[in-house]
MIGU-115959 format. One record per residue: residue in one letter; x, y, z of N, C-alpha, C in turn. Coordinates in steps of 0.001 Angstrom, whole numbers, plus 500000, padded with zeros to 6 digits. Layout:
residues N
AXYZXYZXYZ/...
This chain:
residues 396
M303014594509395609303145593234396316303030593455397826/T302201592638398456302041592742399904303183592016400603/L303854592713401517304988592131402231304528591404403480/Q305231590323403811304983589647405081305381590571406231/R304861590266407395305187591047408584306027590185409526/L307021590785410099307902590113411056307638590746412410/R307049589980413323306669590537414626307744590239415672/L308088591263416434309050591091417514308358590609418785/A309118589928419619308603589501420916308424590719421827/K307787590528422924307494591616423855308776592308424322/N308770593634424254309879594498424700311170594329423899/E311100593681422740312306593475421939312489594553420854/D311716595624420962311847596707419986312726597850420491/K313245597695421707313996598784422330315225599173421506/R315982598186421030317194598498420283316863599247418992/L315814598812418294315436599498417059314975600922417330/R314253601113418393313780602463418728314936603386419096/S316057602799419549317226603617419892318062603962418651/G317722603335417519318426603642416285319222602497415683/H319311601376416396320030600214415871319262599626414694/L319940598834413870319304598291412667319172596777412680/W319703596112413696319737594653413697318601594047414513/I318140592874414058317174592063414798317750590655414888/Y317872590156416103318371588808416311317209587809416308/S317521586581415938316471585564415787315711585310417088/N316402585468418243315710585222419513314847586403419957/E314793587460419146313952588615419456312634588591418678/V312465587570417845311271587469416996310201586627417686/D308968587053417554307829586256418021307571585197416956/T308256584073417100308195583042416062306878582274416071/A306113582413417150304781581791417149303856582545416192/A303989583877416210303144584714415343303688584792413925/T305019584874413807305646585006412474306862584082412400/P306655582802412097307772581844412044308824582263411022/L310084582220411430311161582607410520311259581686409310/R310824580434409475310905579496408355310014579902407189/N309094580830407438308197581282406370308847582317405453/F310058582765405818310742583797405044311874583188404223/A312035583703403029313171583312402188314345584231402476/A315556583736402291316744584560402521316735585759401576/G316853586958402154316853588184401364315489588813401187/E314452588157401630313082588680401474312872589942402296/H312103590872401759311742592084402488310489591833403324/A310462592506404489309319592342405390309091593619406186/I307858593816406635307541594918407530307747594431408968/V308596595146409703308864594790411099307860595506411984/E307296594783412911306345595395413837306637594947415262/N306251595783416214306445595399417622305323594472418070/Q305336594111419323304376593147419834302927593646419707/Q302758594962419715301425595538419614300972595709418161/G301839595342417216301476595440415811301827596765415168/K302574597643415870302967598927415301304179598738414383/S304103599308413191305194599172412223306430599935412679/L307597599277412564308879599898412899309724600166411665/G309243599705410510309975599944409282310093598706408424/L310908598820407393311093597732406443312496597154406580/A312583595847406580313868595163406735313988594060405700/Y315208593573405493315358592316404771315667591234405789/V315268590019405463315285588904406411316187587794405890/N316863587121406807317576585894406486317396584926407647/P316487583959407518316217583035408630317407582157408989/Q318436582101408109319606581258408378320620581946409290/S320489583251409479321504584027410191321066584354411610/L322055584448412510321761584870413882321153586267413874/I321734587170413065321093588465412823320094588206411709/C318853587954412085317890587432411114317237588520410275/A317393589786410672316824590878409874317616592150410124/R317686593000409103318373594290409207317463595347408602/L317259596400409363316333597449408965316934598310407859/L316157598518406818316569599377405710315953600761405792/S314749600828406326314026602093406365313073602099407546/S312853603278408110311933603396409242310484603519408788/D310269603560407471308897603532406965308745602335406031/E307680602292405286307400601124404449307606601431402974/R308575602297402680308824602706401296309297601536400438/T309184601686399148309677600685398208311195600814398092/I311863599679398169313322599678398023313642599460396545/D314046600532395876314319600472394450315604601244394138/V315870601478392877317079602193392476317115603587393086/N315998604255393124315952605615393680316274605634395169/F315855604592395872316210604481397299317731604432397458/F318385603579396666319842603466396765320535604728396288/K320014605365395253320612606617394770320599607675395868/K319511607754396615319412608746397681320423608463398784/R320565607191399167321522606832400226322963607041399744/I323231606679398502324577606874397950324898608367397862/K323925609170397465324126610615397376324513611205398718/S323854610755399782324156611236401126325564610828401544/A325918609565401290327258609073401639328324609800400839/L328062610043399570329014610720398700329257612156399154/A328196612840399561328336614227400015329267614316401218/L329172613353402125330056613341403299331503613172402879/R331771612183402024333165611921401620333745613078400819/E332948613670399952333468614774399157333767616002400016/A333070616123401143333363617218402061334635616964402859/L335023615701402985336149615327403850337455615092403110/F337390614712401834338591614265401136338804615030399832/D340074615300399531340437616027398317340450615130397087/H340659613836397296340748612899396178339658611838396314/P339143611315395208338078610304395262338618608922395618/C339255608851396769339860607606397267339403607432398707/Y338417606576398931337841606436400273336836605285400290/R336415604938401487335272604034401618334018604869401400/L333336604586400334332148605356399976330920604919400769/I330749603614400942329613603081401699330153602173402788/Y329837602504404023330265601699405167329026601126405867/G328368600215405166327291599421405738326282600163406582/E326124599678407795325123600208408714325280601700408962/S326515602183409009326740603599409305326195604515408217/D326085603984406999325484604751405910324066604268405618/L323480603581406601322099603097406530321868602142405357/L322922601407405004322852600368403986323517599112404536/P322881598484405523323510597348406216323884596212405272/G325135595770405412325606594653404600326271595052403306/L326347596360403023326950596833401775328209597635402070/V329298597290401386330555598025401481330988598409400074/V331354599678399897331870600144398608333118600977398852/D334242600537398294335473601324398331335682601952396960/R336058603225396970336234603963395723337709604228395451/F338125603909394255339476604198393784339337605025392512/G339011606282392669338779607128391512337589606641390714/D337854606180389485336780605726388596336467604245388739/H337044603599389743336830602166389926336279601896391324/L335337600953391402334685600630392670334899599161393012/S335174598901394284335271597543394807334138597369395813/V333270596398395561332007596280396300331922594936397005/Q331429594966398236331137593740398977329654593705399314/L328993592628398923327600592365399299327652591268400352/N327658591666401607327996590727402687326809590022403319/T325602590344402870324407589704403431323504589220402306/A322646588266402642321710587744401645320784588839401147/G320410589772402035319528590855401643320153591749400595/M321412592132400804322091592973399826322404592195398549/D322763590939398693323074590129397517321846589996396613/A320675589893397212319440589768396426319134591033395637/M319719592165396067319457593440395401320643593913394565/R321542593004394200322781593417393542322529594194392254/D321517593824391491321294594492390203320923595958390384/I320043596240391342319653597649391520320757598436392233/I321570597759393026322716598437393660323723598856392593/I324045597938391692324986598255390618324426599372389736/E323140599300389423322526600342388600322611601704389284/A322336601735390579322391603002391325323814603555391357/L324810602698391568326210603140391597326627603699390232/V326212603035389176326560603503387833325918604858387558/R324663604999387931323968606267387684324582607411388485/M324966607129389713325463608197390592326914608568390312/L327741607588389937329189607823389878329801607676388496/Q329067607096387553329603606834386216331008606223386267/P331176605128387020332518604527387134332925603823385850/Q334221603588385732334721602791384614334517601303384868/S334569600920386167334392599503386477333863599321387894/I333217598174388098332760597757389428333124596288389600/L333891595995390623334259594619390955333518594189392213/L332904593019392184332280592462393378333288591566394088/R333768592025395259334674591216396084333841590462397115/N333050589529396601332161588757397460332844587486397961/D334039587663398540334783586505399036335073586603400529/A334357587476401221334532587593402677333865586407403370/A334525585890404403334024584702405106332636584914405697/V332284586174405985330980586461406584329840586014405679/R330082585931404373329026585481403455328621584026403717/K329556583222404214329224581835404536328164581765405625/L328244582691406586327257582729407662325873583110407144/E325847583737405981324588584138405360324091583103404358/G324849581998404213324464580964403258324759581341401819/L325743582209401616326077582714400285327372582114399759/E327476582033398452328695581559397810329769582647397854/L331024582223397861332137583162397777332519583323396305/E332719584582395889333000584837394491333706586179394336/V334460586309393267335021587596392842334646587736391375/V333748588697391078333234588803389720333146590266389286/T333311590473388000333137591803387430331653592080387253/A331188593193387815329785593555387713329534594606386641/Y330599595369386310330413596451385341331761596879384784/G331801597122383497332993597664382869334152596691382790/D335335597252382611336572596483382478337434596747383710/V337504595782384609338203595950385886339711595780385684/P340511596778386041341969596639385925342509595745387041/S343685595190386817344284594349387865344753595194389038/E345136596444388746345598597356389790344926598715389608/V344685599384390721344137600736390676345056601666391451/E345042602942391093345862603910391805345007604681392800/L345609604999393938344932605806394949345949606767395551/I345438607790396195346286608743396922345817608791398363/E346759608604399278346423608672400707347488609489401428/N347051610486402153347971611372402875349042611952401944/G348646612167400691349560612739399711350509611750399072/V350378610469399401351271609428398887350508608567397879/R351166608245396770350538607446395720350751605952395973/F349712605179395670349793603727395807349091603058394637/L349561601853394325348841600935393464348323599808394339/A347055599446394159346450598377394950345854597332394020/P346043596047394345345475594981393516343999594774393872/L343111594891392907341688594780393203341237593331393408/A341380592511392384340851591147392462341710590225393310/E343021590465393340343939589555394021344357590037395409/G343986591253395775344407591801397053343533591345398208/Q343889591797399396343095591469400581341850592344400640/K340744591750401118339458592459401273339102593171399967/T338940594496400014338579595239398800339801595688398011/G340996595334398489342227595725397814343074596688398615/W342464597426399537343174598435400321342452598602401647/F343172599081402662342584599313403982342578600822404263/Y341511601467403845341397602914404055341257603277405540/D340851602326406360340472602661407741341623603220408579/Q342876602837408257344015603292409055344571604644408594/R343947605273407633344477606508407060344928607533408108/P344083607942409080344521608981410027345666608525410924/N345770607231411179346828606725412050348157606606411304/R348096606430409989349317606476409188349871607899409142/E349001608871409273349414610274409253350337610598410432/W350257609823411520351169610022412657352627610003412193/L352911609213411163354290609029410717354882610283410080/R354042611201409662354554612398408990355550613145409880/H355268613225411174356141613955412093357124613032412817/L356792611747412890357664610815413613358788610253412749/A358514610038411464359404609243410628360719609903410217/P360798611231410034362039611809409506363290611370410283/G364260610823409540365524610403410131365479609094410888/K364341608384410861364184607173411672364318605896410855/R364609604809411592364617603462411019363298602792411410/V362576602286410424361183601867410631360991600407410226/L360195599695411023359766598331410699358245598306410635/D357719597878409495356268597759409288355925596277409240/V355323595778410326354956594360410431353527594189409911/F353255593057409255351965592860408571351766594000407568/S352768594244406765352806595464405947351821595457404797/Y351332594270404377350523594143403171351290594804402023/I350755595816401355351439596394400191352169597697400525/G352425597892401831353290598995402240352581600260402670/S351355600132403138350573601331403466351235602198404533/F351735601593405593352478602344406614353926602582406167/G354580601521405708356010601595405421356371602583404327/V355646602549403219355951603465402119355683604904402533/Q354610605122403294354347606478403773355466606946404700/A355973606057405552357089606429406422358297606862405605/A358577606119404526359709606452403672359505607808402994/V358305608045402494358007609327401844358101610474402847/F357721610207404095357735611253405126359131611508405694/G360141610755405228361500611087405622362281610043406380/A361718608846406570362482607780407216363710607444406367/T364779607093407019366012606798406280366099605338405850/D365420604452406573365534603010406332364218602372406761/V363534601677405838362228601085406136362237599610405757/W361819598773406703361672597341406468360184597011406497/C359708596296405478358313595849405431358297594322405507/A357526593803406455357465592360406667356039591869406455/D355900590812405659354579590229405403354762588786404964/I353715587996405117353807586582404747353590586379403253/S352999587371402591352636587243401177353725587790400259/E354228586935399383355247587361398425354679588384397447/S353440588161396987352839589087396025352600590453396650/A352241590479397939352061591760398622353383592510398704/L354456591803398996355766592454399100356279592926397736/D355888592228396687356218592717395345355562594082395114/M354333594232395616353627595513395486354264596585396371/V354859596186397491355581597146398330356678597815397509/H357470596997396814358557597549395998358001598422394879/K356905597996394299356282598768393223355826600132393743/N355231600143394932354754601397395508355905602291395961/A356982601669396414358161602456396784358747603138395547/E358826602402394445359331602972393189358423604094392694/L357124603898392846356142604893392399356368606234393084/N356869606179394325357074607395395108358544607817395207/G359418607148394474360824607524394458361582607235395741/V361153606187396485361829605877397759362310604418397784/A362477603828396608362867602411396551364193602146397241/D365100603131397227366420602943397830366358602881399351/K365255603298399933365124603297401399364495602018401931/L363976601185401057363063600149401500363542598739401186/C363368597830402156363627596413401926362467595606402502/T362320594365402067361196593538402511361690592229403099/V360871591682403993361157590392404628359897589552404548/Q359983588398403888358810587539403759358808586460404837/G357632586236405425357503585174406407356459585477407450/D356182584487408266355270584649409389355781585752410315/A354873586598410786355289587770411559356029587385412839/F355543586399413547356189586005414809357599585464414547/T357725584644413504359034584096413149359985585209412702/T359452586151411940360270587266411454360800588103412609/L359934588436413559360373589243414701361419588500415525/K361247587210415669362230586408416402363583586436415692/S363555586297414361364796586296413587365489587651413649/L364713588723413586365296590062413676365937590298415037/K365335589752416086365911589884417435367221589110417513/E367230587907416949368452587096416976369571587762416175/A369183588520415138370179589226414320370575590562414938/D370001590862416096370292592091416835369942593351416029/E368861593276415245368369594456414540367609595357415515/R367662596657415291366946597620416133366285598672415248/F365157599171415737364394600150414972363940601286415887/D363677602432415262363189603597416005361662603642416058/I361036603073415033359572603021414958359178601635414459/I358203601024415124357664599740414658356145599840414609/I355578599390413497354127599340413346353697597890413377/V352747597574414256352191596222414353350689596325414115/D350278596000412902348864596118412522348379594785411951/P348118593808412827347787592463412359346340592335411893/P346031591247411194344625590934410925343930590623412248/A342632590510412219341880590290413461342286588961414106/F342885589040415287343195587829416050341970587328416819/I340950588186416940339728587805417659338562587969416694/K338238586906415988337141586978415017335788586739415667/R335785585956416757334549585669417488334818585822418985/K333762586013419743333935586225421183334675585075421842/K334449583873421355335088582711421979336600582691421727/D337065583506420776338496583576420485339211584614421352/Q338481585273422246339023586452422916340281586150423739/K340241585131424551341383584838425419342631584532424601/E342496583647423642343635583261422805344109584442421959/G343160585226421463343502586370420623344267587435421382/I343848587728422591344536588739423405345964588304423694/L346153587009423927347515586503424144348378586710422900/A347780586520421717348522586732420464348880588207420291/Y347933589101420590348226590538420508349341590912421480/R349260590386422679350282590724423670351656590207423240/R351676588998422717352955588401422310353591589200421177/I352796589576420159353362590279419008353841591674419394/N353104592343420291353522593666420733354778593589421599/E354853592582422435356035592421423275357276592133422427/M357111591296421410358235590992420535358694592248419788/A357742593070419386358092594314418705358845595255419634/M358391595362420876359048596254421836360510595876422047/R360808594589422004362190594126422204363109594592421075/L362534594958419945363331595402418799363474596919418727/L362824597624419639362863599084419610364107599631420298/N364668600666419727365693601426420426365072602139421615/H365912602582422525365428603339423680364638604554423202/D363486604774423807362578605868423443362050605715422012/G361948604458421568361369604205420245359847604286420286/F359260604382419110357807604534419004357169603255418471/L356049602877419092355298601694418676353884602118418298/I353462601714417094352065601885416691351422600516416713/S350477600330417633349797599046417809348377599163417283/G348003598273416370346659598309415814345892597051416121/S344577597174416133343694596013416255342385596309415538/C342023595418414611340740595558413920339720594570414463/S340010593972415629339091593017416254337974593757416985/M336759593628416481335630594309417092335421593868418541/H335776592610418834335507592062420157336570592420421194/M337565593223420819338542593684421797338327595171422063/P337908595544423275337677596951423595338979597750423561/R338869599051423339340050599910423281340825599861424592/E340113599735425722340789599668427019341685598434427101/E341263597360426437342041596117426451343357596311425699/L343310597039424583344534597291423824345488598181424617/L344959599183425278345790600046426117346457599243427231/D345683598383427879346232597584428969347254596586428456/L347005596091427249347920595133426643349272595777426361/V349267597023425864350517597742425630351257597951426952/R350510598363427979351112598574429303351731597280429834/A350928596189429789351385594918430356352581594360429579/S352561594503428264353685594014427456354964594757427815/A354844596067427972356025596872428331356558596486429701/R355672596347430661356122596032432017356759594643432087/H356255593709431275356773592347431313358238592280430897/I358672593228430055360071593225429620360819594444430182/D360326594941431313360975596054432020361099597302431152/R360013597624430470359945598854429699358848599750430290/H358913601011429897357923601995430339357208602504429093/A355887602416429077355110602842427911354422604165428195/Q354646605133427323353929606405427379352934606439426224/I351658606559426533350635606624425498350570608056424971/L350851608215423698350898609541423084349618609886422342/A348982608881421774347747609137421024346977607836420870/E345672607982420762344802606869420418344114607195419107/G343987606199418253343321606405416981342204605406416772/M341382605696415796340307604790415406340226604816413878/Q339188604233413336339031604231411886338784605644411377/G339124605871410106338978607188409520337528607596409342/S337340608858408987335991609426408900335198608912407712/D335836608166406803335063607498405755334517606160406249/H334791605837407526334189604700408227333447605258409445/P332443606124409236331799606791410367331144605796411324/V331175606132412593330555605290413615329093605685413747/H328207604712413619326784604964413858326588605066415367/A326055606183415822325983606461417259325180605418418028/A324261604740417360323427603741418036323916602315417810/I325009602159417025325486600817416699326959600707417074/P327260600320418306328657600259418753329506599318417908/E328869598354417253329617597406416431330288598083415231/T329844599282414875330462599972413734331784600630414099/R332120600661415377333440601131415791334284599907416135/Y335226599604415294335981598366415457337490598592415522/L338003599609414808339451599771414696340011600572415862/K341128600081416388341826600776417481343294600873417120/A343887601997417450345322602171417237345886602970418408/V347051602568418868347696603239419990349125603595419583/L349463604866419736350837605334419525351476605512420888/S352558604811421112353234604904422407354751605048422218/R355383605647423220356848605686423274357292604687424314/I358233603830423929358677602744424805360115603034425263/S360267603154426568361567603476427127362038602373428077/R363327602224428165363871601287429142363826601926430523/V363451601137431488363303601662432849364685601895433452/
């Protein structure tokens, strides 16, 4: 089959030549190759203004990112193509991790833009976040089955980003018999995660190295895990030797899993949960004169779009300041942000400003980012999104 050609406007090939994979709609020579001529998910040969081929991409005329490059040549995108990319991604993870619990495919960074695969041993949780990847779901599932022989594959196609691609939101079984919960091991700690009913793919592997900070900090400490979800920070703190751990989250079902995970690791006696909005919870804990030695604040993205930046930064500052008020003298604060639109320098300044506003002194001890199963593509800054700051907060 002869593929249509998508021609870029003059000088708009620079980003692709540097290694990026995205093409924005305003970079296309729409006089020569109108976007309306392409169907969502259709494959096309991308060429520069002079007609030189830059590779093969899938196209979605409905999206601001109207095309994403799959290959720098014009090869056929088939099961073997995906098997080769999965094999490369798998080799990296197997070199880095002792257990088959990790993000196996991280979209653009693994040269499979729009595809996310989290592995929980013999079970896979998959997100097809673009029309291009959704159109290839059958060969993607076939390639995953051939490469990994999983027991099950669940499609967690309920991320809001699919709406921007003109796609339906769905959670469906693609292969095998999907269990309601899967077991994983992280930093030597066992967890159960809900696949179909949990957040995103069921677990947040990206904070793994930053949770490891607790191994040396937690012994003998009183810990508060805000936005705890199913206890990823809190349960690890308890296993690492914390004497008293509080997990706070708005979801009752998530907190039920916190207790389940605490029992799984033999630390149920150390752990209690608080259900409610995080800001309200922190206010109530302050009024009750509760104090903690370590507080983790790892909220969902407060800045989903650039236009949310001002309001989002205020929310980050407010939540961090409220947490600092609950810390004992020389207590430790772990501040996280998964907002791509907030630079790491902004989070550092926010910690500083929050501390100074309440007459505290912040010492930055470490900075973290997403784990190595979420590798950063050197030419795609958007693939680096997670920031974490470990600081000691002292009274002046």
